[in-house]
C-alpha positions in Angstrom: 51.2 139.6 126.0 49.8 136.4 127.2 46.8 137.1 130.0 47.9 134.4 132.1 51.3 134.2 132.6 52.0 131.3 134.7 50.0 129.0 132.8 51.9 126.3 132.0 52.6 124.6 128.2 51.8 121.0 127.8 54.0 118.3 127.8 56.5 118.0 124.6 57.9 114.4 125.6 58.9 114.7 122.2 61.5 116.8 122.9 63.1 114.7 125.4 65.2 111.4 125.1 64.6 109.4 121.5 66.0 106.8 119.9 66.2 107.9 116.0 64.1 105.8 113.9 63.0 108.0 111.1 60.7 106.7 108.1 61.6 109.7 105.7 64.2 112.5 107.1 66.1 115.2 105.8 67.8 118.2 107.5 66.3 121.3 106.2 68.2 124.4 105.8 67.2 127.7 105.4 69.7 130.4 104.1 70.0 134.3 105.2 71.7 136.0 102.8 71.3 140.2 102.9 67.7 141.1 103.4 65.8 141.4 100.1 64.3 144.3 98.6 60.9 145.3 99.7 58.7 147.5 97.3 55.4 148.3 98.3 54.2 147.1 95.3 55.5 143.8 95.9 53.2 143.4 99.3 49.3 142.1 99.6 47.2 143.6 101.8 45.6 141.4 104.4 42.8 143.7 105.5 40.5 144.9 102.6 38.7 147.8 104.6 35.4 146.9 104.9 35.5 143.3 106.5 37.2 140.7 108.3 37.1 138.7 105.1 40.4 136.3 105.2 40.3 136.3 108.7 39.0 133.8 111.9 38.4 134.8 115.1 39.0 131.9 118.0 38.0 131.8 121.5 36.2 135.6 121.2 35.8 137.8 124.3 33.4 140.6 124.9 32.9 142.1 121.3 36.0 140.6 120.3 37.6 142.4 117.2 35.4 144.6 114.2 35.8 146.6 111.9 35.2 150.4 111.3 35.9 153.9 109.8 37.7 155.9 112.5 37.8 159.6 111.9 41.3 161.7 113.0 42.4 165.2 112.5 39.7 165.3 109.4 40.9 161.6 107.7 39.3 158.8 107.7 41.1 155.4 108.4 39.4 151.7 108.0 40.8 149.7 111.3 40.9 146.4 112.5 40.3 147.3 116.5 40.2 145.2 119.4 37.4 146.2 121.6 37.9 147.5 125.2 37.0 143.7 127.4 37.3 142.1 124.1 39.7 139.7 122.3 40.6 136.1 121.2 43.3 135.1 118.5 42.3 136.9 114.8 44.3 134.6 112.7 44.7 134.5 108.8 43.4 132.0 107.5 46.3 131.8 105.2 49.9 130.2 106.4 52.7 132.1 105.9 56.5 130.6 106.4 59.0 134.0 105.2 57.7 137.1 104.9 57.8 140.7 105.5 54.7 142.3 107.0 54.0 145.7 107.7 50.9 147.6 109.8 50.4 150.5 111.5 48.5 150.1 115.1 47.6 152.7 117.5 47.7 151.9 121.3 45.8 152.8 124.3 47.8 154.0 127.5 48.8 150.3 128.9 47.1 148.4 125.7 48.3 144.9 125.7 47.7 142.4 122.5 50.1 140.0 120.6 51.1 139.5 117.0 51.2 136.0 116.2 53.7 134.6 113.4 53.8 130.9 112.5 51.3 129.9 114.9 48.3 127.2 114.6 45.0 127.6 113.7 43.9 127.6 117.7 42.3 129.5 120.4 44.5 128.5 123.0 48.3 129.7 124.2 49.8 130.6 121.2 52.9 132.4 123.0 53.6 129.0 123.7 52.1 126.9 120.7 53.1 129.4 118.2 55.2 132.7 118.4 54.3 135.5 119.7 56.1 139.5 119.0 54.7 141.7 122.2 52.5 144.5 121.6 51.9 146.0 124.3 51.9 150.3 125.3 55.4 150.4 127.1 54.8 153.6 128.8 51.3 153.0 130.5 52.2 149.2 130.9 55.2 149.9 133.1 52.6 151.8 135.4 49.8 149.1 135.1 52.1 145.9 136.1 53.6 148.0 138.8 56.9 148.3 136.7 56.8 144.1 137.6 56.8 143.7 133.7 60.2 141.6 132.4 62.4 142.9 129.4 61.0 140.0 127.3 57.6 141.3 127.9 57.5 144.8 126.3 57.1 145.9 122.8 58.3 143.6 120.3 59.7 141.0 122.3 59.6 137.5 121.1 57.4 137.5 124.4 58.7 135.2 127.6 62.1 134.5 125.5 64.0 137.3 123.7 63.7 141.0 124.7 63.9 143.5 122.4 67.4 145.5 122.4 65.4 149.0 122.1 62.5 149.9 124.6 61.8 153.6 123.1 60.9 153.3 119.8 56.7 153.5 120.5 55.2 157.4 120.3 53.1 158.2 123.1 49.6 156.4 123.6 47.1 157.3 121.0 49.6 158.1 117.9 49.9 155.8 115.0 53.2 153.9 115.2 54.6 151.7 112.1 56.0 148.4 112.2 57.7 145.7 110.1 58.2 141.9 110.9 61.0 140.1 108.9 60.9 136.2 109.3 63.4 134.4 107.0 64.2 131.0 108.5 65.1 131.3 112.1 65.6 135.0 111.5 63.3 137.1 113.4 63.8 141.1 113.0 61.3 143.6 114.1 61.3 147.3 113.1 58.9 150.1 115.2 59.1 153.5 113.0 62.1 152.4 111.5 64.4 151.2 114.2 65.0 147.8 114.5 64.0 146.4 118.2 64.8 142.5 117.6 67.3 141.1 115.4 67.4 137.5 117.0 68.4 134.0 115.6 65.9 131.5 117.4 68.1 128.9 117.2 70.1 131.1 120.0 67.4 129.7 122.6 69.2 126.6 124.0 67.7 126.3 127.2 65.8 123.1 127.7 63.0 124.2 129.7 62.6 127.1 127.6 61.7 125.4 124.3 59.5 122.8 126.5 57.5 125.5 127.1 57.7 127.1 123.8 57.4 124.3 121.3 55.8 126.7 119.1 59.2 128.1 118.5 60.0 125.5 116.4 57.7 125.8 113.8 58.6 126.8 110.5 54.6 128.2 109.3 51.9 129.0 110.7 49.3 131.8 110.8 49.6 135.5 111.6 47.4 136.8 114.0 46.5 139.4 116.5 45.7 138.4 120.4 43.7 140.3 122.3 44.0 140.5 126.0 40.5 142.8 126.5 42.4 146.1 125.7 41.4 148.7 122.8 44.0 148.2 120.0 43.9 149.9 116.3 45.4 147.9 113.3 45.3 149.5 110.0 47.5 149.6 106.3 48.4 145.4 107.3 50.2 144.2 104.0 52.5 141.0 103.3 55.5 140.3 100.8 55.9 136.6 100.9 59.5 135.1 100.3 61.2 132.1 99.0 62.8 129.8 101.0 66.1 129.0 100.0 67.3 125.5 100.6 71.2 124.9 100.9 71.7 121.3 100.0 71.7 120.0 103.3 73.9 122.2 105.2 73.6 122.5 108.9 72.2 125.7 110.4 74.9 127.4 113.3 74.6 124.9 116.4 73.5 121.9 114.1 75.6 118.6 112.9 74.0 117.4 109.8 72.9 113.5 110.3 72.4 113.1 106.2 74.8 114.4 103.5 72.6 114.6 100.5 74.3 112.1 98.7 74.8 108.8 100.9 73.6 107.0 103.5 77.0 107.8 105.0 75.8 107.4 109.0 72.7 105.3 108.8 72.2 101.8 109.0 69.5 99.2 108.9 67.2 98.6 111.3 68.1 95.1 113.0 64.6 92.7 112.3 62.5 91.6 115.1 62.5 91.0 117.8 65.9 92.7 117.6 64.6 95.6 116.7 63.9 96.2 120.5 66.8 97.8 122.1 67.0 95.0 125.2 66.8 92.1 122.5 69.7 93.4 120.7 71.7 94.7 123.6 71.3 90.7 124.5 72.9 89.5 121.3 76.2 87.9 121.4 78.9 90.6 119.3 78.6 87.5 116.3 75.2 87.2 116.2 74.7 91.3 116.2 77.5 91.6 113.3 75.5 89.4 111.1 72.0 90.2 111.8 73.5 94.0 110.8 74.3 92.7 108.4 71.9 91.5 107.3 69.6 94.5 108.3 72.0 96.7 106.3 71.4 94.3 103.0 67.8 95.1 103.4 68.5 98.7 104.1 70.3 99.6 100.5 67.5 97.4 99.1 65.3 100.0 99.3 66.6 103.2 100.8 68.8 105.7 98.0 70.1 108.8 98.6 69.0 111.0 95.5 68.7 114.9 94.6 69.5 115.6 98.2 66.9 113.2 99.8 66.6 110.0 101.2 63.7 107.9 99.1 62.5 104.7 100.6 60.3 102.8 98.6 57.7 101.5 100.8 58.8 97.9 100.7 61.7 97.6 103.3 61.6 98.8 106.9 63.2 101.3 108.5 66.7 102.7 109.0 68.5 104.3 111.7 71.3 106.1 112.7 74.7 104.6 113.5 75.5 107.0 116.7 72.9 105.3 119.1 73.9 107.4 121.9 71.5 110.6 121.6 69.9 111.8 124.7 68.2 115.4 124.7 68.4 117.3 121.4 66.5 119.3 119.2 66.0 117.6 115.6 64.9 119.2 112.1 63.5 117.1 109.9 61.6 117.7 106.5 59.9 114.7 105.0 56.6 114.4 102.4 
Protein backbone atom coordinates (compact mmCIF):
# COMPACT_ATOMS: atom_id res chain seq x y z
CA UNK A 1 0.00 0.00 0.00
CA UNK A 2 1.35 3.39 -0.93
CA UNK A 3 2.07 5.41 2.20
CA UNK A 4 0.72 8.70 0.81
CA UNK A 5 -2.30 7.70 -1.20
CA UNK A 6 -3.22 11.30 -1.91
CA UNK A 7 0.09 11.91 -3.72
CA UNK A 8 -0.42 13.01 -7.27
CA UNK A 9 1.33 11.13 -10.05
CA UNK A 10 3.40 13.09 -12.52
CA UNK A 11 1.67 14.25 -15.66
CA UNK A 12 1.89 11.90 -18.60
CA UNK A 13 1.41 14.12 -21.61
CA UNK A 14 2.42 11.28 -23.88
CA UNK A 15 -0.91 9.60 -23.07
CA UNK A 16 -2.84 12.63 -24.26
CA UNK A 17 -3.69 13.66 -27.81
CA UNK A 18 -0.89 12.68 -30.17
CA UNK A 19 -0.53 12.64 -33.94
CA UNK A 20 1.20 9.30 -34.44
CA UNK A 21 4.37 9.72 -36.51
CA UNK A 22 6.64 6.77 -35.81
CA UNK A 23 10.17 6.01 -36.89
CA UNK A 24 9.92 2.30 -36.20
CA UNK A 25 6.68 0.68 -35.18
CA UNK A 26 5.40 -2.79 -34.55
CA UNK A 27 2.32 -3.62 -32.53
CA UNK A 28 3.34 -6.21 -29.94
CA UNK A 29 1.12 -9.07 -29.00
CA UNK A 30 1.66 -11.43 -26.12
CA UNK A 31 -0.19 -14.69 -26.14
CA UNK A 32 -2.09 -15.77 -23.07
CA UNK A 33 -2.61 -19.45 -23.66
CA UNK A 34 -3.13 -21.97 -20.88
CA UNK A 35 -1.06 -21.48 -17.75
CA UNK A 36 2.38 -23.09 -17.95
CA UNK A 37 3.46 -25.97 -15.76
CA UNK A 38 5.54 -24.85 -12.79
CA UNK A 39 7.75 -27.50 -11.20
CA UNK A 40 9.86 -26.42 -8.23
CA UNK A 41 13.11 -27.58 -9.82
CA UNK A 42 12.57 -24.98 -12.58
CA UNK A 43 12.66 -22.03 -10.17
CA UNK A 44 15.67 -19.83 -9.41
CA UNK A 45 16.15 -18.55 -5.83
CA UNK A 46 16.16 -14.76 -5.44
CA UNK A 47 17.38 -14.90 -1.83
CA UNK A 48 20.61 -16.69 -0.86
CA UNK A 49 19.60 -16.97 2.80
CA UNK A 50 22.59 -14.92 3.95
CA UNK A 51 22.58 -11.47 2.39
CA UNK A 52 20.76 -9.00 0.15
CA UNK A 53 22.98 -9.93 -2.79
CA UNK A 54 21.02 -9.33 -5.99
CA UNK A 55 18.89 -6.63 -4.37
CA UNK A 56 19.17 -2.84 -4.18
CA UNK A 57 17.53 -0.69 -1.50
CA UNK A 58 16.40 2.74 -2.66
CA UNK A 59 15.01 5.56 -0.53
CA UNK A 60 15.73 3.68 2.74
CA UNK A 61 13.77 4.55 5.86
CA UNK A 62 14.90 3.79 9.41
CA UNK A 63 16.68 0.45 9.50
CA UNK A 64 15.33 -0.40 6.05
CA UNK A 65 15.53 -4.12 5.23
CA UNK A 66 17.79 -6.80 6.65
CA UNK A 67 18.50 -10.52 6.76
CA UNK A 68 18.37 -12.73 9.84
CA UNK A 69 17.69 -16.25 11.04
CA UNK A 70 14.25 -16.46 12.57
CA UNK A 71 13.81 -19.25 15.13
CA UNK A 72 10.23 -20.50 15.41
CA UNK A 73 8.92 -23.70 16.98
CA UNK A 74 12.38 -25.18 17.05
CA UNK A 75 13.04 -24.44 13.36
CA UNK A 76 15.36 -21.79 11.93
CA UNK A 77 14.40 -19.89 8.80
CA UNK A 78 16.55 -17.40 6.91
CA UNK A 79 14.37 -14.39 6.12
CA UNK A 80 14.42 -10.97 4.56
CA UNK A 81 12.64 -8.59 6.88
CA UNK A 82 11.41 -5.02 6.78
CA UNK A 83 12.33 -3.49 10.12
CA UNK A 84 9.71 -1.89 12.32
CA UNK A 85 9.83 1.82 11.52
CA UNK A 86 11.86 1.04 8.40
CA UNK A 87 11.24 0.56 4.72
CA UNK A 88 12.11 1.80 1.28
CA UNK A 89 12.06 0.12 -2.11
CA UNK A 90 14.01 -3.16 -2.05
CA UNK A 91 14.32 -4.04 -5.74
CA UNK A 92 15.82 -6.97 -7.63
CA UNK A 93 18.86 -6.01 -9.66
CA UNK A 94 17.57 -8.11 -12.54
CA UNK A 95 14.51 -7.21 -14.59
CA UNK A 96 11.69 -9.61 -15.44
CA UNK A 97 8.87 -9.61 -18.01
CA UNK A 98 6.73 -12.76 -17.83
CA UNK A 99 7.25 -15.00 -14.82
CA UNK A 100 5.93 -17.10 -11.96
CA UNK A 101 7.06 -15.76 -8.58
CA UNK A 102 6.66 -17.72 -5.37
CA UNK A 103 7.46 -16.68 -1.81
CA UNK A 104 6.33 -17.05 1.79
CA UNK A 105 5.40 -14.05 3.90
CA UNK A 106 4.52 -13.38 7.52
CA UNK A 107 2.80 -10.20 8.67
CA UNK A 108 2.54 -8.51 12.02
CA UNK A 109 -0.95 -7.17 12.93
CA UNK A 110 -2.04 -4.50 10.44
CA UNK A 111 1.34 -4.57 8.66
CA UNK A 112 1.54 -2.76 5.31
CA UNK A 113 4.01 -3.52 2.51
CA UNK A 114 3.82 -4.02 -1.23
CA UNK A 115 5.14 -6.19 -4.06
CA UNK A 116 6.42 -4.23 -7.05
CA UNK A 117 6.44 -5.92 -10.45
CA UNK A 118 7.77 -4.59 -13.77
CA UNK A 119 8.96 -1.52 -11.92
CA UNK A 120 11.69 0.99 -12.78
CA UNK A 121 14.80 1.13 -10.58
CA UNK A 122 13.55 4.16 -8.67
CA UNK A 123 12.88 5.17 -5.12
CA UNK A 124 9.59 6.89 -5.84
CA UNK A 125 6.00 5.73 -5.80
CA UNK A 126 6.13 2.40 -7.62
CA UNK A 127 2.40 1.93 -7.14
CA UNK A 128 2.20 4.47 -9.98
CA UNK A 129 5.54 4.28 -11.82
CA UNK A 130 5.35 0.47 -11.87
CA UNK A 131 2.67 -1.95 -10.74
CA UNK A 132 2.17 -2.71 -7.03
CA UNK A 133 0.43 -5.79 -5.72
CA UNK A 134 -0.73 -4.98 -2.22
CA UNK A 135 0.76 -6.75 0.80
CA UNK A 136 -1.21 -6.01 3.95
CA UNK A 137 -2.56 -7.86 6.98
CA UNK A 138 -6.23 -7.49 6.19
CA UNK A 139 -7.84 -8.01 9.59
CA UNK A 140 -5.50 -5.70 11.50
CA UNK A 141 -5.58 -3.11 8.73
CA UNK A 142 -9.35 -2.83 8.99
CA UNK A 143 -8.90 -1.66 12.58
CA UNK A 144 -5.73 0.34 11.90
CA UNK A 145 -7.39 2.37 9.15
CA UNK A 146 -10.82 2.58 10.84
CA UNK A 147 -12.56 0.43 8.22
CA UNK A 148 -11.73 2.99 5.55
CA UNK A 149 -9.75 0.69 3.24
CA UNK A 150 -11.09 0.56 -0.27
CA UNK A 151 -11.43 -2.89 -1.89
CA UNK A 152 -8.41 -2.12 -4.11
CA UNK A 153 -6.25 -1.59 -0.99
CA UNK A 154 -6.61 -5.10 0.43
CA UNK A 155 -4.00 -7.83 0.13
CA UNK A 156 -3.30 -8.96 -3.42
CA UNK A 157 -4.99 -6.00 -5.09
CA UNK A 158 -3.39 -4.29 -8.05
CA UNK A 159 -3.07 -1.32 -5.78
CA UNK A 160 -5.60 1.46 -6.37
CA UNK A 161 -6.70 -0.26 -9.61
CA UNK A 162 -8.15 -3.79 -9.32
CA UNK A 163 -9.48 -5.30 -6.05
CA UNK A 164 -9.07 -8.96 -5.08
CA UNK A 165 -12.02 -11.31 -5.36
CA UNK A 166 -11.24 -13.05 -2.06
CA UNK A 167 -10.48 -11.14 1.15
CA UNK A 168 -10.11 -14.14 3.47
CA UNK A 169 -7.27 -16.18 1.98
CA UNK A 170 -4.70 -15.04 4.58
CA UNK A 171 -3.81 -16.88 7.75
CA UNK A 172 -3.94 -14.93 11.01
CA UNK A 173 -1.20 -12.41 11.74
CA UNK A 174 2.02 -14.03 12.86
CA UNK A 175 1.57 -17.15 10.69
CA UNK A 176 3.35 -17.92 7.42
CA UNK A 177 1.46 -17.59 4.14
CA UNK A 178 2.43 -18.75 0.66
CA UNK A 179 1.93 -16.56 -2.38
CA UNK A 180 2.26 -17.13 -6.10
CA UNK A 181 2.19 -14.37 -8.72
CA UNK A 182 1.87 -15.23 -12.40
CA UNK A 183 2.50 -12.46 -14.93
CA UNK A 184 1.92 -13.37 -18.57
CA UNK A 185 1.57 -10.37 -20.84
CA UNK A 186 -1.33 -8.31 -19.59
CA UNK A 187 -2.70 -11.09 -17.39
CA UNK A 188 -1.86 -11.00 -13.66
CA UNK A 189 -2.81 -13.85 -11.31
CA UNK A 190 -2.26 -13.82 -7.54
CA UNK A 191 -2.75 -16.89 -5.36
CA UNK A 192 -2.50 -16.88 -1.56
CA UNK A 193 -2.40 -20.18 0.30
CA UNK A 194 -3.59 -21.91 -2.86
CA UNK A 195 -6.60 -19.62 -3.37
CA UNK A 196 -6.81 -17.36 -6.43
CA UNK A 197 -7.55 -13.82 -5.27
CA UNK A 198 -6.69 -11.95 -8.48
CA UNK A 199 -7.04 -13.06 -12.11
CA UNK A 200 -7.01 -9.80 -14.00
CA UNK A 201 -6.43 -8.46 -17.49
CA UNK A 202 -4.68 -5.10 -17.25
CA UNK A 203 -6.23 -4.17 -20.58
CA UNK A 204 -9.56 -4.09 -18.75
CA UNK A 205 -8.39 -0.82 -17.15
CA UNK A 206 -9.73 1.78 -19.57
CA UNK A 207 -10.48 4.78 -17.36
CA UNK A 208 -8.26 7.59 -18.76
CA UNK A 209 -7.83 9.19 -15.34
CA UNK A 210 -6.70 5.87 -13.83
CA UNK A 211 -4.22 5.28 -16.67
CA UNK A 212 -2.80 8.78 -16.29
CA UNK A 213 -2.37 8.20 -12.55
CA UNK A 214 -0.78 4.77 -13.10
CA UNK A 215 1.46 4.96 -16.20
CA UNK A 216 3.40 1.98 -14.82
CA UNK A 217 0.52 -0.31 -15.78
CA UNK A 218 1.75 -0.02 -19.37
CA UNK A 219 5.21 -1.39 -18.56
CA UNK A 220 5.89 -4.93 -19.75
CA UNK A 221 9.22 -5.46 -18.01
CA UNK A 222 11.05 -4.21 -14.94
CA UNK A 223 12.29 -5.02 -11.45
CA UNK A 224 10.59 -6.97 -8.68
CA UNK A 225 10.65 -5.59 -5.18
CA UNK A 226 9.23 -5.16 -1.72
CA UNK A 227 7.90 -1.73 -0.77
CA UNK A 228 8.19 -1.08 2.95
CA UNK A 229 6.01 1.37 4.88
CA UNK A 230 7.33 1.29 8.47
CA UNK A 231 5.83 -2.08 9.43
CA UNK A 232 7.62 -5.32 10.35
CA UNK A 233 7.19 -7.96 7.63
CA UNK A 234 9.08 -11.19 6.88
CA UNK A 235 9.78 -12.98 3.56
CA UNK A 236 11.42 -16.32 2.79
CA UNK A 237 11.71 -18.95 0.03
CA UNK A 238 11.65 -16.27 -2.68
CA UNK A 239 12.06 -17.87 -6.10
CA UNK A 240 11.12 -17.23 -9.71
CA UNK A 241 10.57 -19.04 -12.99
CA UNK A 242 10.96 -16.84 -16.06
CA UNK A 243 8.53 -17.52 -18.89
CA UNK A 244 9.19 -17.06 -22.60
CA UNK A 245 7.19 -14.36 -24.28
CA UNK A 246 5.19 -15.47 -27.31
CA UNK A 247 4.51 -12.97 -30.11
CA UNK A 248 1.61 -13.82 -32.38
CA UNK A 249 2.47 -12.14 -35.70
CA UNK A 250 0.95 -8.70 -35.08
CA UNK A 251 -2.39 -10.01 -33.91
CA UNK A 252 -3.83 -7.30 -31.68
CA UNK A 253 -4.73 -8.13 -28.07
CA UNK A 254 -8.33 -7.80 -26.95
CA UNK A 255 -9.53 -4.21 -27.12
CA UNK A 256 -6.81 -3.10 -29.57
CA UNK A 257 -6.79 -2.57 -33.33
CA UNK A 258 -3.65 -3.48 -35.25
CA UNK A 259 -2.08 -0.58 -37.15
CA UNK A 260 0.34 -2.88 -38.99
CA UNK A 261 -0.65 -6.18 -40.59
CA UNK A 262 2.89 -7.55 -40.48
CA UNK A 263 3.04 -8.00 -44.25
CA UNK A 264 2.38 -4.73 -46.08
CA UNK A 265 2.37 -0.95 -45.65
CA UNK A 266 -1.41 -0.84 -45.89
CA UNK A 267 -2.71 1.95 -43.66
CA UNK A 268 0.54 3.94 -43.83
CA UNK A 269 1.71 6.83 -46.00
CA UNK A 270 4.71 9.06 -46.38
CA UNK A 271 4.98 12.25 -44.40
CA UNK A 272 4.91 15.32 -46.61
CA UNK A 273 8.19 17.17 -47.05
CA UNK A 274 8.71 20.44 -45.15
CA UNK A 275 7.17 22.86 -44.65
CA UNK A 276 4.08 20.76 -45.33
CA UNK A 277 4.99 18.28 -42.62
CA UNK A 278 3.45 20.94 -40.38
CA UNK A 279 -0.27 20.10 -40.05
CA UNK A 280 -1.27 23.77 -40.35
CA UNK A 281 0.71 24.22 -43.56
CA UNK A 282 -0.60 20.91 -44.86
CA UNK A 283 -4.21 21.91 -44.22
CA UNK A 284 -3.69 25.09 -46.26
CA UNK A 285 -2.76 23.18 -49.44
CA UNK A 286 -5.20 23.02 -52.29
CA UNK A 287 -6.60 19.53 -52.93
CA UNK A 288 -4.54 19.16 -56.12
CA UNK A 289 -1.33 20.34 -54.46
CA UNK A 290 -1.89 18.00 -51.54
CA UNK A 291 -2.45 14.99 -53.81
CA UNK A 292 0.76 15.77 -55.70
CA UNK A 293 2.78 16.27 -52.49
CA UNK A 294 1.37 13.08 -51.00
CA UNK A 295 2.32 11.09 -54.11
CA UNK A 296 5.94 12.26 -53.80
CA UNK A 297 5.97 11.46 -50.08
CA UNK A 298 4.56 7.97 -50.70
CA UNK A 299 7.22 7.24 -53.35
CA UNK A 300 9.93 8.28 -50.92
CA UNK A 301 8.38 6.18 -48.16
CA UNK A 302 8.28 3.08 -50.35
CA UNK A 303 11.95 3.56 -51.24
CA UNK A 304 13.10 3.48 -47.63
CA UNK A 305 10.47 1.57 -45.62
CA UNK A 306 9.45 -2.04 -46.07
CA UNK A 307 7.48 -4.75 -44.28
CA UNK A 308 9.51 -7.91 -43.66
CA UNK A 309 9.47 -10.69 -41.08
CA UNK A 310 6.49 -9.15 -39.32
CA UNK A 311 8.31 -5.86 -38.79
CA UNK A 312 8.53 -2.39 -40.29
CA UNK A 313 12.10 -1.77 -41.46
CA UNK A 314 13.60 1.67 -42.12
CA UNK A 315 16.96 1.99 -43.90
CA UNK A 316 17.76 5.33 -42.27
CA UNK A 317 17.91 7.34 -45.48
CA UNK A 318 14.39 8.62 -45.97
CA UNK A 319 11.95 10.46 -43.75
CA UNK A 320 9.12 9.51 -41.45
CA UNK A 321 5.92 7.75 -42.30
CA UNK A 322 2.55 8.23 -40.65
CA UNK A 323 -0.78 6.51 -40.35
CA UNK A 324 -3.18 7.16 -43.20
CA UNK A 325 -5.80 7.92 -40.62
CA UNK A 326 -5.18 11.32 -39.01
CA UNK A 327 -8.02 11.83 -36.52
CA UNK A 328 -6.71 9.92 -33.50
CA UNK A 329 -7.38 11.69 -30.20
CA UNK A 330 -7.06 9.94 -26.82
CA UNK A 331 -5.76 6.38 -26.98
CA UNK A 332 -3.37 3.77 -25.62
CA UNK A 333 -0.67 2.77 -28.11
CA UNK A 334 1.41 -0.41 -27.82
CA UNK A 335 4.61 -0.60 -29.87
CA UNK A 336 7.85 -2.59 -29.99
CA UNK A 337 10.96 -0.98 -31.48
CA UNK A 338 14.68 -1.60 -31.72
